N, C-alpha and C positions, 0 to 999 in steps of 0.2 A: 597516891598521900593526900588526904585535902587538909586544907589551910586554910585560915582565918588572913592569917597576914598576907599573902601572896597569891590570888587570884590568878593563875598562867596561864590558862583555859581562857577567861574573858580577856587578857592582855594580847592574847595572840587571838584573839577576833577583833577585839579592839585595831589591835594594826593590821591586821587585813581587811577589816573595815576602812582604813585609813585609806588604804593604797587602791581599795575599788573605790572611794567616793574619786580620789583625784583621777583614776583613771574615766570615770564617767563625767566627771567638769572636763575633762579635755575632748574626750566624743562629743559632747553638745554644744564645748566652745567651736569645734570644728564642723560642726553640721552647720551652727547659727551663722557660721565664715564664711562656711567655703572652704578654706584653706584647709592644707594640710598642716605647714606650719605657722603657729602664730607668734612665737618668740626662740628666742636663739637656741631655746633648751632644747626644744620640741625637733631641733637635727641643725644642729651649728654649718655642718659641712652644706647644706643642702640651701640652709638660708643662706651662704654666701654665696654660693651657686646661683638661685633663681635672683639675686638683686644685683647680680652681674648681667644676668639674662634680660632684666625689668630695664637698666641703663640701656642696654643694648636696643631694645626692641622701642625704646622712646629715642634714641640717637637715630634710629636706623628709618623711622617714622617721620623726625626732625627733617629725615635728608631727603625722603621720597618728597616730600612737599616741595624742598624747597628746586626740585628735579622740575617736578609738577607748577611752581609761578615760572620758575626759565620758560617751559613748555609755553604757557600763556601769555609770557613776556612777548613770545617769538611769535605764536599767533599772532598779537596786535602789532608785530611789525610787519611781519608777510601780509596782511587785511591794508595796513597802509600803502604796500608798494604796489596791491594790486591795483590802488584807486590810484595809485600813481600810475601804474601800465597804463591803467585805462586813459588819461589824463593824454600821456606820450602820444599815447595809440590817436588821438582826437587830435592833437596836436601838429602830428605828422600828416595826418588827413589835410590840415588847414594850409600845412604849408608847400603839401603836393595841389593844390588850388590855386594856391598864389602864386606858384613858376608861372602858371601858364599867363600868355599875352593878351589875351581873350575877354578877362576882366576888366570892369572901368574904375579907374584910383579909388570913388564912392565905397562900391564894394570892397576893394584891396583893403580900406582901412576899415570898414566891417569883422574883415577875417583878423588881421592883426589885434583889434580888439579886444577879440576874442582869444585870440592868442595871449594877449597880454595877461589873460585874465587866469589863462592856466596855467601862465609863468607865476602869478601868485599865487592862486594855488598850493603848488609843489610848493613853496617857499611856507606857506600856513603849514601843511602836512608835515614839511621837514623841523620846522621852527616847533610845533605845539602836537605833536605827537607822543604820547607819555604812558610808566604805565606806573598806577599808585605813585603820581608824582615827580617820576626819575624819566629827565626827556631819552628816549630810545636812540632817535639819531642827531649826531654832535652836529651844533650850530655850529662850530667852528672848522668843518671840511673834513675835518678826520675822523678815520674810523671808530666804533668804540664796539672795543672786547666786550661781551659779556659774559663774565664768569657765576659758572652754578657750582656751589657744594653739595658734591654727591656723597660723602660718609667715606666710608670705606673704599668708593670707586674713586676716591680723586674733587678732582674739578676738572668741570667739562665747559671749555671757551668759544664762545662763538663772537665771530667777530661780523658789525653791522655798519657796513658801510654810509658813509650820511648821506643826504639827497640837497640841505639845502648851507649854504657859505656864507650866513647874515643877508641881503638881498639876493643873492646871486644861487642861484641853482647848483648843487656840484655833480651836475650831470652834464655839464656842458654846457647850458643853456643859462642867458641871464636876460635883466628886464632891459639891457640895452638888448637886446636882437630882434630884428622885426618881422614884417612879411610884405611892407611898404612896395620893395619891389623884385620885379623874380630873380635879382639876382641874391638879395638882404635872403629871399625866401628858400632859394636852392642851399645857404649855407646852414640855415636854420635844419630843412628836412637833414645834411646831414649829420649836424647836431644832435639830430635827435632818434636818428637811427642807431649815431653812438649809447646815445641816453639807455634805449631798449635794450641795446647788447648787457648796460651794465645792471640795469636792474634786474635782468633776468638772472643775471653771475649772482646780486642777492641775493636773492628769491631760493634760486637754488642751494648757497648756503646756508642760508637758514634752515632749508626744508631738512638738510642734513644735519640741521644741530637739532632741529624738532624729534627728527625719527633717531638721534642720540639718546636727546631726552627718554623719550619714550620707551625706549630701550632698557636705560636706566630704572623709570622707577617701576618698571617691570619686574624689574629686577630684587628692587629693594622691597616693594610689596611682599614679593616669596621670604626674602631674608627676616621683615617685620614677623608673617604667616610661622617662620619654621621656629626663632628664636620663643615667639608664643606658646607654641605647642609642647617646647621644652620645659618653658617655664611650668607649664601646666603643668607637666609629667610628674614637676618637682614638689613644686606649691602646691597644689589644689589636691582638694580633701575629694577621698571613693565615697561618695556619695551612699553606695550598694553597700559598703563594709564600714562603712560611720554606724548606718542602722541597727548590721546584724550585731556589731559593737555594743552600741546604745540599748537593744535588749539584753545581751548578755549580761553588760557592770548592772543592768536596772537590778537584773535576778538575784547578781552577785549581795549585789548591796541588801536587799530585800533579807535572800539569807544569811546575812553577815549581822544584820539586827537582829533577826531571830538567835543567832548561836548566841550573840552574845546575852541576850536576854537570859538565854536558858545560861549560859555559864555563871550569869550574877546570883539566878537561882539555884544552882549547886554551891556557891558560896553560903548560901543561908540556910539549907541543908547541913550544914558541918554543925550550927546552932543550934538542931534538933538533938546531937548528942549528946549535947554539955545539960539537957533537960531531966 
């Protein structure tokens, strides 16, 4: 049936052309953003999952940075204790030398002067060593617990013993010790042996903490990678498929435009019947 009031074929062609236009616009949007989901209407359920995964990625990434900062913190502490070990070793050498009775009083005074400098340096290390403005060794002589937040893997705590306490080392050596007599040097030598053992224990604890933090950082890195892959599967556009769709909808758009034009021409042909 031909009608001049309702051009049904043109209405149908126009409706299909609008659908094709919307699909073409969606494909172009996906190609320009690289995302399959650009708004909730594209995939509401997928968007909710992708948003959750996006938050998980950022949280796990921050947890990994926390653990890496913890590793750096412990590395600074271990580096300081390495210097402490060297100083204690030198002090032990001086104490051993000062115990012998074959050196003069002036030479013994020189040994004691170097020893006192070592004690002062130990105090400086214990007081001034810091990471990001935060003291590493507690100046009150108490142990310092360092807690690192590692996301889903909870908190990791490493305790760092003190090196100094005010003007006295917390390693059993004070500014009151000296090497001026063989007896005093013997007392210092014993204290230094204990101090070296204490530092070795401290470094072992720090090393164990570093290993734990490094392992946790690796796990968190894998977690970030897996979360990212999962989010990509849901949210990212498949460029190859979208290029195919682009070609398809461009062709449909052109053919739909042509069909709409033909439908309008058919309506005009009805007028010829009235001539």
